[in-house]
C-alpha positions in Angstrom: -68.2 -208.4 -190.0 -64.9 -210.3 -189.7 -64.4 -212.7 -186.8 -61.4 -214.3 -185.2 -60.5 -217.5 -186.9 -59.7 -219.2 -183.5 -62.4 -218.0 -181.0 -65.0 -216.3 -183.2 -65.0 -212.9 -181.4 -66.0 -210.2 -183.9 -63.6 -207.5 -184.9 -66.0 -204.9 -183.5 -66.0 -206.6 -180.0 -64.7 -204.1 -177.4 -60.9 -204.4 -177.1 -60.6 -206.9 -179.9 -58.2 -206.4 -182.8 -57.5 -208.9 -185.5 -54.0 -209.5 -186.9 -53.1 -210.1 -190.6 -53.9 -213.8 -190.1 -57.4 -213.0 -188.7 -56.5 -214.0 -185.1 -57.6 -211.7 -182.3 -55.3 -210.2 -179.6 -57.0 -212.3 -176.9 -55.9 -215.4 -178.7 -52.4 -214.2 -179.3 -52.2 -212.6 -175.9 -50.8 -209.3 -177.3 -52.4 -207.5 -174.4 -50.8 -209.8 -171.8 -48.2 -207.6 -170.2 -50.6 -205.5 -168.1 -52.7 -208.6 -167.2 -49.6 -210.6 -166.2 -48.5 -207.7 -163.9 -51.8 -207.9 -162.1 -51.6 -211.7 -162.1 -48.1 -211.6 -160.5 -49.3 -209.2 -157.8 -52.4 -211.3 -157.1 -50.3 -214.5 -156.8 -48.0 -212.8 -154.3 -50.9 -211.5 -152.2 -52.5 -215.0 -152.1 -49.2 -216.6 -151.1 -48.9 -214.0 -148.3 -52.4 -214.8 -147.2 -51.7 -218.5 -147.1 -48.7 -218.0 -144.9 -50.2 -215.4 -142.6 -50.7 -216.3 -138.9 -54.2 -215.8 -137.4 -55.1 -212.1 -137.4 -55.0 -210.0 -134.2 -58.8 -209.3 -134.5 -61.8 -211.5 -134.6 -61.6 -212.6 -138.2 -58.8 -213.7 -140.5 -60.7 -212.6 -143.6 -63.9 -211.1 -144.9 -65.2 -213.7 -147.4 -67.5 -212.3 -150.1 -70.3 -214.8 -150.2 -72.9 -214.6 -153.0 -74.6 -218.0 -152.8 -73.2 -219.0 -156.2 -71.3 -222.2 -156.8 -67.7 -220.7 -156.7 -68.2 -218.8 -153.4 -70.0 -221.6 -151.8 -67.4 -224.1 -152.8 -64.5 -222.0 -151.5 -66.3 -220.9 -148.3 -66.7 -224.5 -147.4 -63.0 -225.1 -147.9 -61.9 -221.9 -146.0 -63.9 -222.9 -142.9 -64.1 -226.7 -142.9 -60.7 -227.5 -144.5 -58.4 -224.6 -143.9 -59.7 -223.6 -140.5 -59.9 -219.9 -141.2 -62.0 -217.5 -139.0 -64.3 -216.1 -141.6 -66.8 -213.3 -141.7 -69.0 -214.4 -144.6 -70.1 -211.1 -146.1 -73.2 -211.1 -148.4 -74.3 -207.9 -150.0 -78.0 -208.2 -150.5 -78.1 -207.2 -154.1 -81.7 -206.4 -155.1 -81.2 -208.2 -158.4 -80.5 -211.7 -156.8 -82.8 -214.5 -157.7 -84.6 -216.7 -155.2 -82.1 -219.5 -155.9 -79.2 -217.5 -154.4 -81.1 -217.0 -151.2 -81.8 -220.7 -151.0 -78.1 -221.6 -151.5 -77.1 -219.1 -148.8 -79.6 -220.7 -146.4 -78.0 -224.1 -147.1 -74.6 -222.8 -146.3 -75.7 -221.3 -143.0 -76.9 -224.7 -142.0 -73.7 -226.5 -142.8 -70.8 -224.1 -142.7 -69.8 -222.7 -139.2 -68.8 -219.2 -140.4 -70.1 -215.8 -139.1 -72.6 -214.6 -141.6 -73.4 -210.9 -142.1 -75.7 -209.2 -144.7 -75.2 -205.7 -146.0 -77.6 -203.8 -148.3 -78.1 -200.4 -150.0 -80.9 -200.8 -152.5 -81.4 -197.1 -153.4 -77.8 -196.4 -154.3 -77.0 -199.5 -156.2 -80.2 -199.0 -158.2 -79.2 -195.4 -158.9 -75.8 -196.5 -160.2 -77.4 -199.1 -162.5 -79.8 -196.5 -163.9 -76.8 -194.4 -164.7 -75.0 -197.2 -166.5 -77.9 -198.3 -168.6 -79.3 -194.9 -169.4 -75.9 -193.4 -170.5 -75.5 -192.5 -174.2 -74.1 -195.3 -176.4 -70.5 -195.9 -175.6 -67.7 -194.8 -177.9 -66.3 -197.5 -180.1 -64.0 -199.5 -180.5 -64.1 -199.6 -176.7 -61.9 -201.7 -174.4 -61.9 -205.2 -173.0 -65.0 -205.9 -170.8 -66.9 -202.8 -172.0 -69.8 -205.0 -173.0 -70.0 -206.1 -169.4 -70.0 -202.6 -167.8 -73.3 -203.0 -166.0 -72.2 -206.3 -164.4 -68.7 -205.0 -163.6 -70.2 -201.8 -162.1 -72.6 -203.8 -159.9 -69.8 -206.1 -158.7 -67.5 -203.1 -158.0 -70.2 -201.4 -155.9 -70.5 -204.2 -153.4 -66.8 -204.9 -153.5 -66.3 -201.3 -152.3 -68.9 -201.9 -149.6 -66.9 -204.9 -148.5 -63.7 -202.9 -148.5 -65.3 -200.3 -146.3 -66.6 -203.0 -143.9 -63.2 -204.8 -143.7 -61.4 -201.5 -143.1 -63.8 -200.4 -140.3 -63.5 -203.9 -138.7 -59.7 -204.1 -139.2 -59.9 -207.4 -141.2 -56.7 -207.8 -143.1 -57.9 -209.8 -146.1 -60.9 -209.9 -148.4 -61.5 -213.2 -150.3 -63.2 -212.8 -153.7 -64.1 -215.9 -155.6 -63.6 -214.7 -159.2 -63.0 -217.6 -161.7 -59.5 -217.9 -163.2 -60.1 -215.8 -166.2 -61.9 -213.0 -164.3 -58.9 -212.8 -162.0 -56.8 -211.6 -165.0 -59.0 -208.7 -165.6 -60.0 -207.6 -162.1 -58.1 -204.9 -160.2 -56.7 -206.3 -156.9 -55.4 -203.2 -155.2 -58.2 -201.7 -153.1 -57.0 -198.1 -153.6 -57.0 -198.5 -157.4 -60.5 -200.0 -157.2 -61.7 -196.8 -155.5 -59.9 -194.6 -158.1 -61.3 -196.6 -160.9 -64.9 -196.1 -159.6 -64.3 -192.4 -159.4 -63.1 -192.4 -163.0 -66.1 -194.3 -164.2 -68.8 -192.4 -162.3 -67.3 -189.0 -161.4 -66.7 -187.4 -158.0 -70.2 -186.1 -157.5 -72.1 -189.4 -158.0 -69.4 -191.5 -156.3 -69.5 -189.4 -153.2 -73.3 -189.5 -153.2 -73.4 -193.3 -153.6 -70.9 -193.8 -150.7 -71.6 -190.7 -148.6 -68.0 -189.6 -149.0 -66.7 -192.7 -147.1 -64.4 -193.8 -150.0 -62.0 -190.9 -149.2 -61.1 -192.8 -146.0 -59.7 -195.6 -148.3 -57.9 -193.1 -150.7 -56.0 -191.5 -147.8 -55.4 -194.4 -145.5 -52.0 -195.8 -144.8 -51.2 -198.9 -146.9 -50.7 -201.0 -143.7 -54.3 -200.2 -142.6 -55.9 -201.3 -145.9 -57.3 -204.8 -146.5 -55.8 -206.8 -149.3 -57.9 -208.7 -151.8 -57.1 -212.4 -152.4 -58.5 -214.6 -155.1 -58.6 -218.2 -153.8 -59.1 -219.8 -157.3 -55.7 -218.5 -158.3 -54.2 -221.5 -156.5 -56.4 -224.0 -158.4 -56.5 -222.3 -161.8 -55.2 -225.4 -163.6 -57.7 -227.7 -162.0 -60.7 -225.3 -162.2 -63.7 -227.2 -163.5 -67.3 -225.9 -163.0 -68.8 -229.3 -163.4 -66.7 -230.8 -160.7 -67.4 -227.9 -158.3 -71.2 -228.2 -158.8 -71.0 -232.0 -158.3 -69.0 -231.8 -155.1 -71.4 -229.1 -153.7 -74.5 -231.1 -154.6 -73.0 -234.2 -152.9 -72.6 -232.1 -149.7 -76.1 -230.7 -150.0 -74.8 -227.2 -150.5 -76.1 -226.2 -153.9 -79.5 -226.8 -155.5 -79.4 -224.7 -158.8 -77.5 -224.7 -162.1 -74.8 -222.3 -163.1 -76.8 -221.5 -166.3 -79.7 -220.2 -164.1 -77.5 -217.3 -163.1 -78.3 -215.7 -159.8 -78.8 -212.2 -161.2 -82.3 -211.1 -162.3 -80.6 -208.5 -164.5 -79.2 -211.2 -166.8 -81.7 -210.4 -169.6 -80.9 -206.6 -169.3 -77.2 -207.4 -169.4 -77.8 -209.2 -172.7 -79.9 -206.2 -173.9 -77.0 -203.9 -173.1 -74.5 -206.1 -174.9 -76.6 -206.5 -178.0 -77.7 -202.9 -178.2 -74.2 -201.4 -177.8 -71.9 -204.1 -179.1 -74.0 -206.6 -181.1 -73.0 -209.6 -179.0 -74.5 -211.9 -176.3 -73.5 -211.2 -172.7 -71.6 -214.5 -172.4 -69.7 -214.0 -175.6 -66.3 -213.8 -173.8 -67.2 -217.0 -172.0 -68.2 -218.8 -175.2 -65.1 -217.5 -177.0 -62.9 -218.9 -174.1 -64.6 -222.3 -174.6 -64.1 -222.2 -178.4 -60.5 -221.2 -177.9 -59.8 -224.0 -175.4 -61.5 -226.7 -177.7 -59.5 -225.6 -180.8 -56.2 -225.5 -179.0 -56.7 -228.8 -177.0 -58.1 -231.2 -179.5 -58.4 -234.1 -177.1 -59.9 -232.2 -174.2 -61.2 -228.8 -173.2 -60.4 -226.6 -170.2 -62.7 -223.6 -169.7 -61.5 -220.8 -167.5 -64.9 -219.2 -167.1 -67.6 -220.3 -164.7 -69.9 -221.7 -167.5 -69.0 -224.4 -169.9 -70.5 -224.9 -173.4 -71.1 -228.0 -175.4 -68.5 -228.9 -178.1 -71.3 -229.1 -180.7 -72.8 -225.7 -180.0 -73.4 -223.6 -183.1 -72.4 -220.4 -181.3 -73.1 -218.0 -184.2 -76.6 -219.3 -184.6 -77.4 -219.2 -180.8 -76.0 -215.6 -180.6 -78.1 -214.5 -183.6 -81.3 -216.0 -182.4 -80.9 -214.9 -178.8 -80.2 -211.3 -180.0 -83.4 -211.3 -182.1 -85.5 -212.4 -179.0 -83.8 -210.0 -176.6 -84.3 -206.9 -178.9 -87.9 -208.0 -179.7 -88.7 -208.3 -176.0 -87.1 -204.9 -175.3 -89.3 -203.4 -178.0 -92.4 -205.3 -176.7 -92.7 -207.0 -180.1 -93.6 -210.6 -181.1 -95.5 -213.4 -179.4 -94.6 -214.1 -175.8 -95.1 -217.9 -176.1 -92.9 -218.0 -179.3 -90.2 -216.1 -177.5 -90.4 -218.5 -174.5 -90.1 -221.6 -176.7 -87.1 -220.1 -178.5 -85.4 -219.2 -175.3 -85.9 -222.6 -173.7 -84.5 -224.2 -176.8 -81.4 -221.9 -176.9 -80.6 -222.4 -173.2 -81.0 -226.2 -173.5 -78.6 -226.1 -176.5 -76.2 -224.3 -174.1 -76.4 -227.4 -171.9 -79.0 -226.1 -169.3 -81.5 -228.6 -168.0 -85.1 -228.1 -169.0 -86.0 -226.7 -165.6 -83.0 -224.3 -165.7 -83.9 -223.3 -169.3 -87.4 -222.5 -168.3 -86.3 -220.5 -165.2 -83.9 -218.4 -167.3 -86.5 -217.9 -170.1 -89.0 -216.7 -167.6 -86.6 -214.0 -166.4 -86.2 -212.8 -170.0 -90.0 -212.5 -170.4 -90.0 -210.2 -167.4 -87.2 -208.0 -168.7 -89.4 -204.9 -169.4 -91.0 -205.1 -165.9 -87.6 -205.2 -164.3 -86.4 -202.3 -166.4 -89.4 -200.2 -165.5 -88.9 -200.9 -161.8 -85.3 -199.6 -162.0 -86.1 -196.7 -164.3 -84.0 -198.2 -167.2 -85.0 -197.0 -170.6 -85.3 -199.6 -173.3 -84.8 -198.1 -176.7 
């Protein structure tokens, strides 16, 4: 299969089209107009948020706090540097690892925000079963289709946060997407609701949210919260390594970005390989390759994870796919799979402890799938 000569994305990757020179539309930015419209809107909303006086209610913003490095870094700044009155909202995703909970506990000790935890295990699990057990998606697909399970999960708790902010009359919601995610995330709350209805249909959506999303669809614009992306202001300086180092120096972060706080990470890779023949982090890796090739003297990665310059991405992707599909089919030797996974994640710049942690989650993939009612074919 033909691959982009710049970033290595395959021609069959969702939303990717190669031109006559073999360069994909992500590298040439031929799809940029729609993304730039969203970017302009997002920039305007963030500028409005920065200039806004203290809100009339108890909180200036609802801050979506996951326990990951990006949200921990920015929560610390919002409260301890910017002086915002923050409701730190954590949706207790049943797929979060123990490391996320540990990071949240550290933040509660050091950051004087008001913390609140929301949960809805049954409905988010029902939605994820629907995503994974759907028939194979139609190809060629569109940008981010290979991340549909992850995007759907995130959208679910973003909608829960929107409902919370709307009920509590909080004017802004802070969402710590990295600079490249910002380009592809809907920032208008009413459009987020409409998009979820389009993806899952009226019956399932109303079941998952008990009909409450209709309140958002028919509310006055002035009564709806606005989503702000804090990293849009620091997009040119965004550096995952610097963020982690600063947090660790403050005692606010004890894990590695490569460890990922989602226990569904192996299943996300399974979904990507089964339907699109690519690793889950392929867009991240392609972003890295693109940055390195265009900036010979340095690299600037706009995703949350960086990759080593010397990484043989094609080999890593091939070997990881072999292990993922073998584990899904309950084939091969468990110890051999573990050794391969540890090697691959260390090649992707994870520490040995982080690599072992991630490898262990892959070995438990079938058990996690069985618990959720996800069929592995």
